[in-house]
N, C-alpha and C positions, 0 to 999 in steps of 0.2 A: 555043183554049187558055185557060189560067187567066189572070185579070187581072194586070197588072204592078204592082209597088210598089217603092218605094225606102225602105230603112231606114237612118237616119243616127244615130250614137250620139255625143253630146257630154258630156264630164264636166268637173266643176267642183270644185275643192278649196274647201271651205267652212269657216266658223268652227266650233269645236268644239260650240257649243250650237245649231247649225242643226237645224231640223226639217224633216220632209218638206213640211209646209204652207209654211214660210218659203222653202224651196228652190223650190217651185212658183211662189210669188208673185213671187220675184226673177227667175226665168229661164224663164218660160213665153213662148213665141212666140205665144201665143193668150190673152193674160191675161183677156179678157172671159169666155171659155168655162171656163177652169180656176181662176176665182176661188173657185168652191165646187164641192162634189160630187166626182165622179170614182168610177170602179168599182174596188174593191179587186182586186188581182192579186198573185200570188205569183211572185217571180223570184229563182231560186237560193236558195229558202227564206226570202227576206226580203219584207217588205211593200212594195207599190207601188200607185201609183193610175194608172189608164188612162183616157183621155178620148177616146173614139172619135168620129170624124166631126166634128172641130172646124172651123169655117169660116174657116181661115186658110190663106194661101199661094194659088197659082194653082188648086190642085185640092182644097183642103181637106186635113186631115191628122188622124192619130191620134197622140196624145202619151202616153208612159209616163214616170213619174218614180219613182226609187227612191234611197235613201240607203244607202251602205255605209260604215261608220265615219263620217268626216267628208267624205266625197266623194259628190257628187250626180251621178247619171247621168240624162241626158234621151234617150229614144228617140223619134225622130220618123219616123213612117211616112206616106209620101205616095203617093197613088194616085188615079187617076180613078175607080176603083171604090169602092163603100162598103166600110166595115170588115167588114160581114157576109160580103161576097164573098171577101175575102182573109184573113178571120179564121184558118182552118185553118193556112195556111202561115206566117203572121205569128206565131201563138202557138207554132207548132212550133219556130220559131227562138228566140223569147223563152225558152221552156222549156228550150232547149239552152245558155242563157248561164250561164257560171261566173265569178264574180269572184275573182280571185286575191288573196292577201293583200298588202298594202302597208304598210310602216311606214318612211317616208322618214327621219324624224329618227333612228330607231334604228339604221338601217343607212347612215347618211351617211358617205361617205369623209372621211378626215382633212382633205382639201384643203378641204372645204366650211366656211364660217363657221358657228359655232353659232347657233341661233335665240336671240332676245333677248326681253325683255318688249314690244318694239315691232315685232318682225319675225319672220316665219315662213320656214322653209326650203322652197325649191322645189328638188327633186331630179329632174333630167331625165336619168337614166342612159343611156337609148337615144340621146339627142341629145348626150350628152357635156358636160353643164354642170350647175351648181348656183348658186343665188343666194338672197338674203334679200329679202322683199318685206313691205310693212306689213301688220299684222294686220287692219286695216280693209278690205284688198283681198281679192279672190278670184282664183284662178288658173283660167281657162277654157281647156280643152284641145279645140280645134276638130278636126273631121274632116280638115281639110287639113294637120294636123300642126303648125300654129302654136299658141303659147300666148299668151294675152292676160291681162295683169294689170290689173285694173280695180277701181274702187271699187263694190262691191255688185252691179253689174249690168253686162252688156255694153252696155246701152243708155245708160249714163252717159257722155256725150261732153264733160262739163263738167270733171271732175277729171283730173288727169294720169293717163295710161295708157301702157302699152307693149304691143306685139306682137312676139314673138320667133319667128323662122322659121330653120330649119336645112335646108339642101339640099346635095347632093353638088357638089363644085367641079369634079370631073372634069378635074383638072390645071391649072385656071385659077388665076392669081396674084391677089393683091389689086389690083394695078394694072389687070389685065384686067377683073375685076369692076367696079372703080370707074369705068373707062372706059365700060363698058356702061351703068352707071347714069347717068353724066353725059350720054351721047349720048342717052338717053331724055328726060332733062329738056330738053336743048338742042333736040331736035326739037320739043318743046312750046313753045319759046320762053322757057324758064325759066332764068335765070342762077343756077345753084346755087352756094352759098357753101361751098367745100371746105375742111376742116380735117383735121389729123392728130392722132390720139389713140392710147393704148394701153388695151387691156382685158386684165387678167391677164397683162400683160407683152407681149402680141401687138399688133402694129401694126394700126390701124384707121383707116378713113376715116369722117368725118362730113360730112354735107350738112346745112346749117342753114337755118332760115327758109324752108322749102319751102311753096308754096302748096298748098291742098286745101280740104277741108271746114273745116278750121282749119289754121293755121300748124303745121308739123311739122318733126321733125328725124329724120334717118336715120342710122344707124351700121352699117358693114359691115365684116367681117374674114373672113380665111381661116385655118383651123387644122385640121390633120390631114385635108387635102383636103375640107374642109366649109366651106360659106359660112354665116356666121351673120350675120343682119340684124335690127336693132332699129328699130322704128318708134314714136317718142314723139310724142304729141299730147295735147291742144293745148298749144302753147307759150304762149299767153296774151299779153296786152299787158304792157308794162313795169309793174312793181308787184308786188303780192302773188301774183297768178296766175302770172306769170313766175318769181318766186322759188320758189314751190311746186314748179313744174315742174323748176327747175334742181336743187332739193334731191332730189326723186324720181329724176331722171336720174342724178345723181351716186351716190346710194345703190345703185341697181340695178347701175351699171357697177363701182362699187367692190367690191361683194360677189360679183360674177360670178367663177366659177372653172371652169376646164376640167377634165374628168374623162376618163379612158379610157373610150370608148364601150362600152356593154353590148350585146352581141348577144343578142337575145331568142330562146330556144330554144322550139319548139313542145312542147306537152304530149305525153305518150305517146299513140299511136294507140288510139282507143277500139275496143272490140269492135264487130263488124259490127251487133250487135243494138242497140247504143246510138246508132248513127248516124241522124240525122234526114235523111230524103230530101227535098231541095228542089231548086228550080231555080236555085239561086244562080249568078249569072254573073260577079260581080265583087266582090272584097273589098279594102279598103284598110286600112292599119295603124292600130291604136289601142291605146295601152297599157292593161294590166290587164283586158281583157274577153277571154274565151275562148269561142268558139262552134264547134260542130260543124256541118258543112254537106256534103251530097253523098255518095253511096255511096263507102265506103272512105276518106274524107277524114280527116285528122288535125285536131286542134284547131288553130285559127288566131287570131291576135290581130287583131281587126277593128275597123272604124270605120264603114264604109258598105256595105250590101249592096243590090245591084239584082237583083230576081228577077222571073221571069215568062216 
């Protein structure tokens, strides 16, 4: 059969003056290879750069970068085969990508706080929330569904950052979720410091001064049968570093607002002649990218594709 490959798409909200080159420099997983060059590629009518056979990861990879308005998309193709061996199937998928319009600030619900000179709006309609975050930060939307708010790059583990994840509660209460978390830390011999706070009027649990790569703080709450978890790190030592984290922590939670969850509807079914025949076996959700796959398939919102 044909060689296997895995395609993962990660997108980043960038500064308005970001360029394709600055995006690549800040968010490449293979910086030595992507520092210069790249082959021009067209994706949904826009310019992109592709870097085949970059020597990164366990098998090497191929990377494609493109900008859509102020959002950067990174496509990572991993395979034990060379790019030439999988080029046909990969480019068939890339050529079927369509970027849907997004104008978060223009369509923000009234519950969201308005952007300021110092803060931008993050609108996560599908996950049922919005918040403000500093202009100097980027919002990285990862294939597992989590959103990372970080300064300039995901590799920055010095400045305050937060990861926000949303999952189904499946009937669990906050006490049940909190007990699960505490039992995990207790099993590791960690004496977690539990506190109670509210986020947009909803009761939440905070676990503070947790050990890890750096000291961190976790917040969890349940709303509309969904579990919302926040992972803040690094807390830093007492002094300026801790004060900066406390200010960042407070600003994120103070601006956080719950929204009615948006149910994303698939695009109309394409004509059979427009469908790209592939061996796609698994698709995970990702906002704002639409891809056609498989005979008779509808458009789907995707994040990762494993084919072969």
